[in-house]
C-alpha positions as CSV (number, residue, x, y, z in Angstrom):
1,M,64.3,76.3,-187.0
2,Q,65.9,77.6,-183.8
3,Q,63.5,80.5,-183.5
4,L,60.7,78.1,-183.8
5,R,62.3,75.9,-180.9
6,D,62.6,79.2,-178.8
7,T,59.1,80.3,-179.4
8,G,57.5,76.8,-179.5
9,R,55.7,77.1,-176.1
10,P,54.2,80.6,-176.4
11,I,52.9,79.7,-179.9
12,T,51.5,76.6,-178.7
13,I,49.7,78.4,-175.8
14,V,48.4,81.0,-178.5
15,L,47.1,78.0,-180.5
16,L,45.4,76.6,-177.5
17,A,43.6,79.9,-176.5
18,L,42.2,80.1,-180.1
19,L,41.0,76.5,-179.9
20,L,39.5,77.2,-176.5
21,L,37.7,80.1,-178.2
22,L,36.5,77.9,-181.1
23,G,35.5,75.3,-178.6
24,M,33.2,77.6,-176.4
25,Q,31.2,78.4,-179.6
26,T,30.6,74.7,-180.1
27,R,26.9,73.4,-179.6
28,N,26.6,70.0,-177.5
29,G,25.8,67.1,-179.4
30,W,24.0,63.7,-178.5
31,R,27.1,62.8,-176.3
32,R,27.1,63.7,-173.0
33,I,30.1,62.5,-171.3
34,L,33.0,63.6,-173.2
35,I,36.3,63.1,-171.2
36,P,37.5,59.3,-171.1
37,Q,37.9,58.2,-167.6
38,P,41.9,57.7,-167.9
39,I,42.3,61.4,-168.6
40,Y,40.8,62.0,-165.1
41,Y,43.5,59.9,-163.5
42,L,46.2,61.7,-165.4
43,M,44.7,64.9,-164.0
44,A,45.2,63.5,-160.6
45,V,49.0,62.7,-161.4
46,Q,49.3,66.3,-162.4
47,A,47.8,67.6,-159.3
48,A,50.4,65.7,-157.4
49,I,53.1,67.0,-159.4
50,F,51.3,70.5,-158.8
51,L,51.0,70.0,-155.3
52,K,54.7,68.9,-154.5
53,T,56.2,71.8,-156.8
54,L,54.0,74.4,-155.1
55,L,55.1,73.1,-151.5
56,Y,58.8,72.6,-152.3
57,G,59.7,74.1,-155.4
58,N,59.1,77.3,-157.7
59,M,55.3,78.5,-156.8
60,E,54.9,80.4,-160.0
61,F,55.9,77.6,-162.2
62,A,53.4,75.1,-160.3
63,F,50.5,77.5,-161.1
64,L,51.6,78.1,-164.7
65,A,52.1,74.2,-165.3
66,A,48.6,73.6,-163.7
67,L,47.1,76.5,-165.6
68,T,48.5,75.1,-169.1
69,F,47.7,71.4,-168.4
70,G,44.2,72.5,-167.3
71,S,43.7,74.5,-170.2
72,V,44.7,71.4,-172.4
73,V,42.2,69.5,-170.7
74,L,39.5,71.9,-171.2
75,M,40.4,72.5,-174.9
76,V,40.0,68.9,-175.6
77,R,36.7,68.7,-173.6
78,L,35.4,71.9,-175.4
79,G,36.8,71.2,-179.0
80,P,38.0,67.7,-180.3
81,A,36.0,65.4,-177.8
82,R,32.8,67.5,-178.3
83,W,33.4,67.6,-182.0
84,L,33.3,63.8,-182.3
85,Q,29.5,63.3,-183.0
86,D,29.8,61.4,-186.3
87,E,32.1,59.3,-188.5
88,Y,33.0,62.2,-190.6
89,N,34.4,64.0,-187.5
90,F,36.1,60.8,-186.3
91,Q,38.0,60.8,-189.6
92,L,38.9,64.4,-189.3
93,G,40.5,63.8,-185.7
94,V,42.6,61.2,-187.3
95,W,43.4,63.3,-190.3
96,S,44.4,66.2,-187.7
97,L,46.9,63.9,-186.1
98,A,48.2,62.7,-189.2
99,M,48.9,66.5,-190.4
100,V,51.3,67.0,-187.4
101,G,53.3,64.4,-188.7
102,V,53.0,65.8,-192.5
103,I,53.8,69.4,-191.5
104,F,56.5,68.3,-189.2
105,A,58.3,66.3,-191.8
106,F,57.9,68.4,-194.6
107,A,59.2,71.4,-192.8
108,N,62.1,69.5,-191.8
109,A,62.7,68.0,-195.2
110,Y,62.6,71.5,-196.5
111,Q,65.2,72.8,-193.9
112,S,67.4,69.6,-194.8
113,L,67.8,70.9,-198.4
114,V,68.9,74.2,-197.2
115,D,71.0,73.2,-194.2
116,I,70.5,69.8,-192.6
117,H,72.8,70.9,-189.5
118,A,69.7,73.1,-188.4
119,V,67.7,70.1,-187.7
120,T,70.2,67.8,-186.3
121,F,72.7,67.8,-183.4
122,A,75.8,66.0,-182.1
123,Q,76.4,62.7,-183.8
124,G,74.1,63.7,-186.5
125,R,70.7,62.7,-184.7
126,F,67.5,64.3,-186.1
127,I,65.8,66.5,-183.5
128,G,63.5,68.8,-186.1
129,T,62.1,71.7,-184.1
130,T,61.9,69.7,-180.9
131,A,64.2,69.9,-178.0
132,N,65.8,66.4,-178.5
133,S,65.8,63.4,-180.7
134,Q,63.6,61.6,-178.1
135,H,60.9,64.3,-178.6
136,A,61.2,64.2,-182.3
137,A,60.8,60.2,-182.2
138,A,57.7,60.4,-180.1
139,L,56.1,62.8,-182.1
140,L,56.8,61.1,-185.3
141,A,56.0,57.6,-184.1
142,G,52.8,58.8,-182.5
143,T,51.2,59.5,-185.9
144,V,52.1,56.4,-187.6
145,P,48.6,55.0,-186.6
146,C,46.8,57.7,-188.2
147,F,48.8,57.1,-191.7
148,M,48.0,53.5,-191.5
149,F,44.2,54.5,-191.3
150,L,44.2,57.2,-193.9
151,I,46.1,54.6,-196.2
152,E,44.0,51.3,-195.6
153,N,40.7,53.6,-195.3
154,R,41.2,54.4,-199.1
155,K,40.3,51.7,-201.3
156,K,41.1,53.2,-204.7
157,W,44.6,54.3,-205.7
158,D,44.9,58.0,-206.3
159,L,47.1,60.8,-205.7
160,I,45.6,61.4,-202.3
161,K,46.5,57.9,-201.4
162,V,49.9,58.2,-202.9
163,F,50.6,61.3,-200.7
164,W,49.6,59.6,-197.6
165,I,52.0,56.6,-198.3
166,G,54.9,59.0,-199.2
167,S,54.5,61.1,-196.2
168,L,54.6,57.9,-194.0
169,V,58.0,56.8,-195.8
170,L,59.2,60.2,-194.9
171,I,57.8,59.9,-191.3
172,G,59.7,56.5,-191.1
173,Y,63.0,57.9,-192.5
174,F,63.1,60.8,-190.1
175,L,62.1,58.5,-187.3
176,F,65.3,56.2,-188.2
177,L,67.4,59.6,-188.3
178,T,66.6,60.2,-184.6
179,G,68.5,57.1,-183.9
180,S,65.9,56.6,-181.1
181,R,65.4,52.8,-180.2
182,T,62.3,54.2,-178.0
183,G,60.9,55.8,-181.1
184,A,61.6,52.3,-183.4
185,I,60.0,50.5,-180.8
186,M,56.8,52.7,-180.9
187,G,56.7,52.7,-184.5
188,I,57.0,48.9,-184.8
189,T,54.5,48.4,-181.9
190,S,51.8,50.8,-183.9
191,I,52.1,48.8,-187.0
192,L,51.8,45.2,-185.8
193,F,49.0,46.3,-183.5
194,F,47.0,47.9,-186.5
195,Y,47.8,44.8,-188.6
196,R,47.3,42.1,-185.8
197,Q,44.8,40.3,-187.8
198,R,45.7,41.2,-191.3
199,A,49.1,39.7,-191.8
200,G,48.7,39.9,-195.6
201,S,47.9,43.8,-195.8
202,L,51.0,44.2,-193.5
203,V,53.3,42.4,-195.9
204,R,51.8,44.4,-198.8
205,L,52.6,47.5,-197.0
206,V,56.3,46.6,-196.0
207,L,56.9,45.7,-199.6
208,L,55.6,49.0,-200.9
209,I,57.5,51.0,-198.6
210,G,60.7,49.1,-199.2
211,I,60.3,49.8,-203.0
212,L,59.6,53.6,-202.4
213,L,62.7,53.9,-199.9
214,A,65.1,52.2,-202.7
215,I,63.8,54.6,-205.1
216,L,63.7,57.8,-203.1
217,L,66.8,57.3,-200.9
218,P,69.3,58.0,-203.5
219,L,67.5,61.5,-204.5
220,L,67.9,62.9,-200.9
221,N,70.4,65.3,-199.6
222,Q,73.8,63.7,-199.6
223,D,74.4,65.0,-196.1
224,F,71.7,62.6,-195.0
225,A,73.8,59.8,-196.3
226,N,76.9,60.8,-194.4
227,I,75.0,60.6,-191.1
228,N,73.4,57.2,-191.7
229,L,76.0,55.0,-190.4
230,P,76.5,56.6,-187.0
231,V,72.7,56.8,-186.4
232,A,72.2,53.2,-187.6
233,N,74.6,51.8,-185.2
234,R,72.5,53.0,-182.1
235,F,69.8,50.4,-183.2
236,I,72.5,47.5,-182.8
237,L,73.7,48.8,-179.3
238,T,72.7,46.1,-176.6
239,E,74.1,48.3,-173.7
240,N,71.2,49.4,-171.3
241,T,72.0,53.1,-171.0
242,R,69.0,53.7,-168.9
243,Q,70.0,51.0,-166.2
244,Q,71.6,53.6,-163.5
245,V,68.8,56.1,-164.0
246,W,66.0,53.3,-163.4
247,S,67.9,52.4,-160.4
248,G,68.1,55.6,-159.0
249,Q,64.6,56.1,-159.5
250,W,63.8,53.1,-158.0
251,N,65.7,53.9,-155.0
252,G,64.2,57.1,-154.7
253,F,61.0,55.6,-154.4
254,I,61.7,52.9,-152.1
255,N,63.2,55.6,-149.8
256,N,60.3,57.8,-150.1
257,P,57.4,55.8,-151.0
258,L,54.7,58.3,-149.9
259,F,55.7,61.5,-151.6
260,G,58.6,60.7,-153.5
261,S,62.3,62.0,-153.4
262,P,62.9,65.5,-152.1
263,L,63.0,68.3,-154.6
264,E,66.6,69.4,-155.4
265,A,65.6,72.4,-157.6
266,D,62.5,74.4,-158.2
267,R,60.6,71.8,-160.2
268,L,60.3,68.3,-160.7
269,G,62.3,66.6,-163.3
270,F,61.4,63.5,-165.2
271,G,63.2,61.2,-167.5
272,E,63.8,57.7,-169.1
273,N,60.5,56.0,-167.8
274,V,57.1,57.3,-167.0
275,W,56.2,54.8,-164.3
276,L,59.4,55.0,-162.2
277,A,59.6,58.7,-162.7
278,A,56.4,59.3,-161.3
279,A,57.1,57.0,-158.6
280,A,60.4,58.4,-157.6
281,S,59.2,62.1,-158.1
282,T,55.4,61.8,-156.4
283,G,55.5,58.4,-154.6
284,L,52.3,56.5,-154.4
285,L,50.4,59.9,-154.4
286,G,51.2,60.1,-158.3
287,F,52.0,56.6,-159.0
288,I,48.7,54.9,-158.1
289,P,46.6,57.3,-160.3
290,L,49.2,56.9,-163.2
291,V,48.8,53.1,-163.0
292,I,45.1,53.3,-163.0
293,M,45.4,55.5,-166.1
294,G,47.3,53.0,-167.8
295,L,44.8,50.0,-166.8
296,G,42.3,52.4,-168.2
297,S,43.9,52.8,-171.3
298,L,44.5,48.9,-171.6
299,K,40.8,48.5,-170.9
300,M,39.8,50.6,-173.7
301,M,41.9,48.8,-176.1
302,L,40.5,45.4,-175.2
303,A,37.2,46.7,-175.6
304,L,37.8,48.4,-179.1
305,H,39.5,45.0,-179.9
306,Q,36.3,43.2,-179.1
307,L,34.5,45.8,-180.9
308,S,36.3,45.1,-184.1
309,L,35.6,41.4,-184.0
310,K,32.0,41.7,-183.2
311,K,31.7,44.6,-185.9
312,P,34.2,44.2,-188.4
313,I,33.0,47.5,-189.9
314,Y,34.6,49.3,-187.2
315,F,38.0,47.2,-187.6
316,M,40.1,50.2,-189.2
317,Q,38.5,52.9,-186.4
318,S,39.2,50.6,-183.6
319,S,42.7,49.5,-184.9
320,T,43.9,53.1,-185.1
321,I,43.1,53.9,-181.6
322,V,44.5,50.2,-180.3
323,S,47.7,50.9,-182.3
324,G,47.9,54.7,-181.2
325,L,47.5,53.7,-177.5
326,A,49.7,50.6,-177.7
327,C,52.5,53.0,-179.4
328,L,52.3,55.8,-176.6
329,L,52.2,52.6,-173.7
330,S,55.0,51.1,-175.4
331,G,57.1,54.3,-175.3
332,S,56.4,55.2,-171.8
333,F,58.9,52.6,-170.4
334,T,61.8,54.1,-171.8
335,E,60.7,57.8,-172.0
336,A,58.5,60.2,-169.5
337,L,55.9,60.7,-172.1
338,F,52.9,61.4,-170.1
339,L,54.3,63.7,-167.4
340,G,54.4,67.0,-169.4
341,N,51.8,69.3,-169.7
342,L,52.1,70.7,-173.3
343,T,53.8,68.0,-175.2
344,F,52.7,66.1,-178.3
345,P,52.6,62.7,-176.3
346,V,50.2,64.0,-173.7
347,M,48.1,65.9,-176.5
348,S,48.0,62.7,-178.6
349,L,47.1,60.4,-175.7
350,M,44.1,62.5,-175.0
351,I,42.9,62.7,-178.6
352,Y,43.4,58.8,-179.0
353,L,41.4,58.2,-175.6
354,S,38.8,60.7,-177.0
355,L,38.4,59.0,-180.3
356,G,38.2,55.7,-178.7
357,K,35.4,56.7,-176.3
358,Y,33.6,58.0,-179.3
359,L,33.7,54.6,-180.9
360,L,32.6,52.9,-177.6
361,D,29.9,55.5,-177.4
362,V,28.5,54.8,-180.8
363,N,28.5,51.1,-180.0
364,D,26.6,51.4,-176.8
365,M,23.9,53.6,-178.5
366,Q,23.7,51.1,-181.3
367,N,23.3,48.3,-178.7
368,K,20.6,50.3,-176.7
369,Y,18.9,51.0,-179.9
370,M,18.8,47.4,-181.0
371,L,17.4,46.3,-177.7
372,W,14.6,48.9,-177.7
373,L,13.6,47.7,-181.1
374,T,13.6,44.0,-179.7
375,T,11.3,45.4,-177.0
376,Q,8.9,47.0,-179.2
377,K,8.2,43.8,-181.1
């Protein structure tokens, strides 16, 4: 596990390069505009970070960060966004995000059977192969909407549906072990938004997961039980541990509203809140495009919600994207999820936005076709 942590970034870069090569071999489909507008504003935020790091920090790190983030955007443009041409590929996109959670959870479950301490740190909080428990929580919570889709989209009960439900239970348990209140909020938000119009389905899912937990928990490694109590206590804490950080970020923005606080190291540091972190570090130069990116994501959520009302056949697909974006946005107020360049929240945000744009493009094409049929009569 430690070796995976140490080599995580190089491995990611290699996989990114392989996806770029695969994307370059993909032919264009019927869709022409592939990148959702919010991603362009996220690129503007990264440009502000690059500019400030280049002028006042480490020049080599600035260019490396710009290169990796640019490669991620290019990979999404050439690969996943361009592959979204039909319903089958949409489902593959959702499946791929869910498989991130499956691989992560099952690998760490196996490790826990050998030595649980390799995937935990002080106070027994779960970190898996990530840098800390907050990163693990963001990864786990970010995949929950995809499990909802794969479970609900499979009408008949079979081994595949049982597999997805079992994987979701394992994801939920590891999310609990992170002791992350942010992760809990993200996970709950995603489920509530997914079932925003289907309370009965939500109740059935909760009851089913409750029964499975009652059966499976006694079978888990005893070391898990030993760390449950201190981790569980974190969820009932009422103290705002981020208050001082938020105040410092706000003061940094007020004192330097245009370009943010001066650099104190060779790179910008972010934490606790996407919006305040961007404002404090880059000033209005980075904060304004970040806000527009957030508003663009909310606009897509509203458009997809309206689509699900007008065309119930797209309810499951629309709900997956709405809950995924809601999950990530809810976590952005307590963690700097969108200011990295090779992090899962950034990549999943781009994938969710690309999936959402595909659905809106399909709806737009259908509307134009129906209008054309009307004019031909």
